[in-house]
FIZAPA-216133 format. One record per residue: residue in three letters; y, x, z of N, C-alpha, C in turn. Coordinates in steps of 0.02 Angstrom, whole numbers, plus 50000, padded with zeros to 5 digits. Layout:
N
alaYXZYXZYXZ/...
END
This chain:
237
met532684690760643533154696260638533664696060694/phe533924690060710534444689460761534144688560831/ser533544685760834533194684660896532454683960878/pro532004684160928531294683360911531144676860875/gln531554671560887531434665160855531794664560788/gly532244669260773532654668860713532304671260651/pro532634670560593532334672560529532274680060523/ser531774682460486531704689460473532184691560417/leu532254698060408532674700560353532404698160286/arg531754698060278531454695660216531624688360204/glu531574684260257531724677160249532454676060231/leu532904679960261533614679360244533744681560172/thr533384686560149533474688860080533254683460031/val532674680360044532444675060001532944669260000/gln533204667660059533694662260064534324663860024/ala534554670060030535174672059996535094672159920/leu534484672759896534364672859824534184665959796/ser534234660859839534094653959819534754650259808/ser534704644059786535284639759782535504638059853/val536104635259860536344633459927535864628359958/glu535684623159921535254617959947534574620659967/his534234624159922533574626659937533604632059991/gly534124636059989534194641260040534224638360110/tyr534594632860118534644629760184534004625960201/asp533664623360152533004620360166532544625660197/leu532554631660170532134637060195532344639360264/leu533004639660275533264642360338533254637360395/ala533214630960379533314625660428532914626360492/pro532264627760490531884628060553532124633360601/lys532444638560576532674644060620533434644660622/phe533784639960591534514640560585534854640960653/asp534634637060701534974636960766534874643360806/tyr534454647960782534364654360815534754659960779/thr535214657960736535624662860700536354662160721/pro536774667160707537494666560721537854661760676/phe537504658960625537824654460578537954647560609/arg537584645860662537704639560696538384639860731/thr538764634360727539414634260759539344635560834/pro539704640460861539634642160933539794636260978/ser539464636061035539554630561082540264630061108/arg540604635761115541284635561142541774632361092/ile541644633061027542054629660977541924622160979/leu541294620260986541124613160991541434610061054/ala541414613761110541694611161172542454610361167/ala542794615361138543514614961131543714609161086/thr543334608061032543464602460987543364595861023/thr542824595361061542694589161099543254587661147/asp543494592661183544034591661231544664589261195/ala544824592261138545434590261102545374583161075/leu544794581461047544714574861019544694569461073/ser544454571261131544414566261185545104563561203/gly545624567561192546294565261206546634561761147/leu546284561061091546574558061031546264551361013/gly545734549461048545394543261033545744537161063/pro545384531661072544654531161065544444530460991/phe543824532560978543524531960912542904527560917/asp542794523360868542194519260866541624522860830/arg541714524060764541174527060725541404533760696/gly540954538760697541124545460674540664547760619/leu540924552360577540554555260521540584562860526/asp540014566160523539984573460520539814575360448/val540294578460414540214580360344539874587160341/cys539314587560304538904593660303538654595160373/cys538274590660401538084590960471537584596360488/gly537214598960438536724604060453536204601560503/thr536054605760552535554603960602535844599560657/gly536494598160654536774593060699537214595560755/ala537474601660751537914604060804538524599460813/gly538824597360756539404592960760539234585960784/leu538604583960775538404577360800538454576960875/asp538374582660909538464582760982539184580861001/val539664583260960540364581460972540464573960963/leu540214571260907540304564160894539964559860947/ala539394562160971539044558261023539464557461086/arg539914562161098540324562061158540974558261149/val541224557761088541894554761079541874548061042/cys541304546061014541264539860976540874534661016/arg541144528561018540864523461061540304519361029/arg540314518760962539844514060931539324517260885/gly539374523560874538864526760832539154532260790/phe538714536060759538944541760719538424543260666/thr538674546260611538274547460552538354554760531/gly537814557860509537844564560481537634564360408/val537984568260367537814568560296537734575860276/asp537204577260238537074584060215536624583560153/phe536644588560110536214588160050535564592060057/ser535464595260115534844598860127534364594460167/ala533794592860137533294588760172533024592460234/gly532964599060229532724602960285533194602760344/met533834603360331534324603160386534334596160417/leu534294591060376534284584160403533674582960446/ala533104585860427532504585060468532594587960537/gln532924593760541533064596760606533564592460645/ala534074589960611534574585660644534244579360671/arg533784576560633533454570360654533034571460718/ala532724577260722532314578760781532744579360844/gly533354581960836533784582960894534264577360909/his534344572760862534844567360870534554560760845/pro534074557960882533744551860859534214545860854/arg534794546060888535264540460885535694540660823/ala535724546260789536174547060732535894543760670/glu536334541060629536144538960561536254545060516/leu535734547060480535774553060439535674551160366/val536114553960323536134552160253536104558660212/arg535644558760164535624564460118536094563060059/ala536604567160052537094566059999537494572459989/asp537814572959932538244578559915538944576859940/ala539234581359980539904580060008540434579759955/arg540294582059895540784581559840540784574659808/ala540324570359829540274563659799540094558559852/leu540474558359906540344553559960540494546459936/thr540084541759958540164534759936540374530059992/phe540514532660051540744528360106541434525460089/asp541574519660117542204516260102542464512860166/gly542914516360200543224513560259542754512160317/asp542244516360324541724515160375541844518660441/phe542314523460444542354527860503543074528460529/asp543114529660595543764531060627543894538560631/leu543354542460629543404549660639542904553160593/ala543124558560562542674562960524542794570060548/val542264573960551542304581060571541884585160523/thr542014591560522541574596260487541644602960521/phe541104606860521541094613260556540784618560512/gly541184623460492540924629360457540654628060388/ala540854622560357540554620760292541014621760233/leu541664622360244542134622260187542064628460143/gly541804633960169541694639760127541144638860076/his540764633460082540234631960033540494628359972/phe541144627059969541434623659912541944628259878/leu541894628659813542394632459776543064628759782/pro543624632459778544274629159784544354623159737/ala544074623559677544134617959630543724611859652/glu543224612859695542804607359718543074603959781/arg543484607559818543714605159883544104598559879/pro544544597559829544894591059826544434585059823/ala543864585559789543394579959786543104578559855/val542974583759894542724582859962543234579060004/phe543864581260001544384578260042544524571060020/arg544504569659955544604562759932544044558259957/gly543424560959958542864557059984542934555560058/val543164560460097543274559360168543834554260178/phe544364554760138544924550060143544674542960132/arg544264541860081543984535160068543534532860125/ala543174537460156542704535660208543044533260272/leu543674535260282544024533460343544384526760337/arg544414523360393544834517360397545564519360400/pro546024514860384546744516460392546884518860463/gly547244524360468547374527460533546834532160556/gly546284532860518545734537160537545924544460534/leu545524548560569545674555660578545104560060552/phe545294565160514544834570260491545024576660528/ala544564579560566544724585260610544214590760602/phe544454596960601543994602660602544364608760627/pro544004613260662544324619360687544464624160630/thr545024627660637545224632460586545464638760621/val545294644460592545484650960621546164652960594/ala546594655660637547244658160615547134663760564/pro547584664460514547494669760464547414676560495/leu546934680360469546804687060495547304691960465/pro547604696360506548044701360478547654706760440/leu547994710060394547654715160354547404720960397/thr547684721660457547484727060502546844725360541/ser546614719160535546024717060573545384719260539/pro544914722360575544274723960544543884717860522/trp544014712060555543674705960535543904703660465/tyr544544704960449544784703260382544394707160330/trp544314713660341543964717860293543224716260290/ala542934714260347542234712160346542154705760305/ala542614700960313542584694760274542694696160201/leu543174700560185543294702260116542694705560084/gly542374710160121541774713460096541214708560083/phe541134703660128540614698560118540764694560055/asp541394692460048541574688359989541464692259924/val541644698659924541544702659864540804703259848/ala540394704359900539674704959889539384698359861/met539634692659886539384686259861539604685159789/arg540204687259771540434686459702540014690759654/val539854696759676539424701059635538734697859628/arg538454695559684537804692259683537804686359634/asn538334682259637538354676259594538484677859521/ala538784683659509538884685759439538244688359408/leu537784690759450537184693859425536554689559432/trp536594684259473535984680659491536104673159489/arg535624669459463535644662159462535024659459497/pro535084653959534535684649859543536174653059591/pro536814651059588537314653859633537204651559705/phe537434655659751537454653659822538184654059843/val538494648259851539214648059865539324648359940/met539614653859963539824654460032540344659960035/tyr540974657960044541524662760047541944661460110/tyr542194666860140542584666160201543334665760189/leu543574668460134544294668960123544554664160070/thr544174659060054544394654160005544604647560038/ala544594647260104544764641060140545284642560193/glu545834645660172546374647360219546824641360229/phe547194641460284547564635560306548034632860253/ala548424637160222548914634760173548584630960116/asp548014633460092547654630060038547344623560061/leu547064623560122546774617460149547314612060157/arg547884614060183548434609260193548664606260126/thr548724610460075548924607960010548434602759983/asp547794604259989547284599559963547244593160004/leu547344593760070547324587760112547924583260098/leu548514586260090549104582260073549004578760005/ala548714582259957548594579259891548114573459895/ala547644573759943547164568259951547464562159985/gly548064562960015548404557360047548484557860122/phe548224563160152548264564060225548964566560246/thr549144565260308549654569060342549304574460383/val549614580160392549264585960420549654588960479/ser549294590460533549574594060590549024598460619/val549214602560667548734607060699548824606460775/arg548264605660810548264605360883547994612060909/pro548374615560950548124622060975547474621261015/leu547054626461010546444626761050546464632961094/pro546864632761148546954638761189546314641161223/ala545824636661231545194638661263544824643861223/leu544984644461158544644649361115544984656161115/gly545494656961156545774663561166546354665361121/thr546634671261135547194673861097547034680761069/arg547424682861020547364689560993547794694361032/gly547754700661012548124705761048548874704661048/asp549144701260997549864699960994550054693561029/gly549574690161061549714684161099549644677761060/thr549524677960995549434671860955548744668960966/leu548704662360959548054659060968547584660660911/arg546934661260927546434662660877546284656560833/cys546274650660863546034644760828546464638660844/gly546474633960798546774627460809546324622160780/leu546464615960798546094610260770546534607060718/leu546334607560654546714604560600546584597060601/leu547124593160603547094585960607547394582960544/ala546974579560504547194576260444547134568760455/arg547704565260455547704558160471547804553860409/lys547384548860400547474543960347548004538960369/pro548524538060330549054533460351548784526460366/ser549094523260414548894516360432549114511560378/
END
């Protein structure tokens, strides 16, 4: 649908009517040919920002998918990096592209790592968790980090009500809520349930300190404000 190598409309429909896990198993072979993959410019901006915050020894990519974030960890971590995802199909694709990575199949809501990492990242995955589930994810990441460790992910500045992108995101979220009310199993993916204020509240509750590093390489809006920043959640030393 998006390119000759990408999924067809029928394949996307089947995926959307599946559970999150099975849907991504189905989509995995063609995922990197869709707009759902984190854009390279976001990965590059994140890499540049993290390069000035290290050094880092071991890194963790939470909900790694096909491995876009593993490219970031490969550049900023000195001793190795791990990806975790609950889709076997996505992990198979990640394994093919990142033979150096340790890959673990697990649910991000129940991570079992304990002080193993200096850095954790995630890209485009937080909309797959309901607000009530997000604290468990953040507590798991907190446990996975060593004292002083950093959890980092790009975040988009809040969209104004006058933005067509806001209404597009709202329309998508409404459509997904209707779909989940009428069809089982649910497919959890919402754009407006992971806004900065809510993320900050949940990260603080998990024990992190929170700051934001501007990402000017990702551009500005018409009013001059930056489009994106890198949210930095630090585990106290």
